[in-house]
C-alpha positions as a printed Julia matrix, in Angstrom:
82×3 Matrix{Float64}:
  4.36   -5.83   -4.65
  3.09   -2.62   -6.17
  5.44    0.21   -7.06
  3.68    2.62   -4.69
  4.28    0.22   -1.8
  7.92   -0.22   -2.82
  8.4     3.56   -2.85
  6.9     3.83    0.65
  9.48    1.46    2.17
 12.47    2.81    4.06
 16.0     2.15    2.78
 16.52   -0.69    5.27
 13.18   -2.27    4.41
 13.98   -1.88    0.71
 17.27   -3.74    1.07
 15.56   -6.47    3.11
 12.77   -6.85    0.53
 15.34   -7.13   -2.27
 17.15   -9.87   -0.37
 13.94  -11.8     0.36
 12.72  -11.53   -3.23
 16.1   -12.61   -4.63
 16.03  -15.64   -2.34
 12.52  -16.53   -3.51
 13.68  -16.25   -7.12
 16.66  -18.51   -6.42
 14.49  -21.17   -4.78
 11.94  -21.05   -7.59
 14.63  -21.35  -10.26
 16.07  -24.32   -8.37
 12.65  -26.02   -8.27
 12.11  -25.4   -11.99
 15.55  -26.89  -12.76
 14.66  -30.0   -10.77
 11.31  -30.27  -12.54
  9.32  -29.81   -9.34
  7.65  -26.6   -10.44
  6.58  -24.87  -13.63
  6.59  -21.3   -12.32
  7.55  -19.3   -15.4
  5.05  -16.52  -14.64
  6.17  -16.27  -11.01
  9.83  -16.03  -12.12
  8.92  -13.13  -14.39
  7.06  -11.35  -11.58
  9.92  -11.82   -9.12
 12.46  -10.5   -11.63
 10.26   -7.45  -12.26
  9.91   -6.8    -8.53
 13.68   -6.98   -8.01
 14.18   -4.54  -10.89
 11.64   -2.13   -9.39
 13.29   -2.32   -5.98
 16.72   -1.66   -7.48
 15.34    1.24   -9.53
 13.8     2.91   -6.48
 17.01    2.43   -4.5
 19.07    3.98   -7.3
 16.64    6.9    -7.63
 17.13    7.6    -3.95
 20.92    7.49   -4.35
 20.77   10.0    -7.18
 18.11   12.17   -5.57
 15.62   11.51   -8.35
 11.98   11.38   -7.32
 10.58    9.78  -10.48
  9.61   10.93  -13.95
  5.99   11.68  -13.05
  6.94   14.1   -10.28
  9.59   15.75  -12.47
  7.07   16.26  -15.27
  4.54   17.75  -12.84
  7.18   20.12  -11.45
  8.23   21.16  -14.97
  4.59   21.83  -15.86
  4.16   23.96  -12.74
  7.28   25.97  -13.59
  6.06   26.45  -17.16
  2.71   27.72  -15.9
  4.48   30.26  -13.64
  6.38   31.77  -16.59
  3.22   32.53  -18.61
């Protein structure tokens, strides 16, 4: 899932997506342990997606909107001072 799509989810949907992705990761790890699957790339992608979901959730808790928006706002403020 792309980061833009993750950011567009509501808090409830975000929590649900984290749970679903964590379950997928668990099942895939279980299959790899049993030798039924060789999904190393998929494991990496699922771990990255969980990290992105948790990051967005934490940003919302702290009231942070993301580094790109903060940099744009700082640039706008700097332009107003000149």
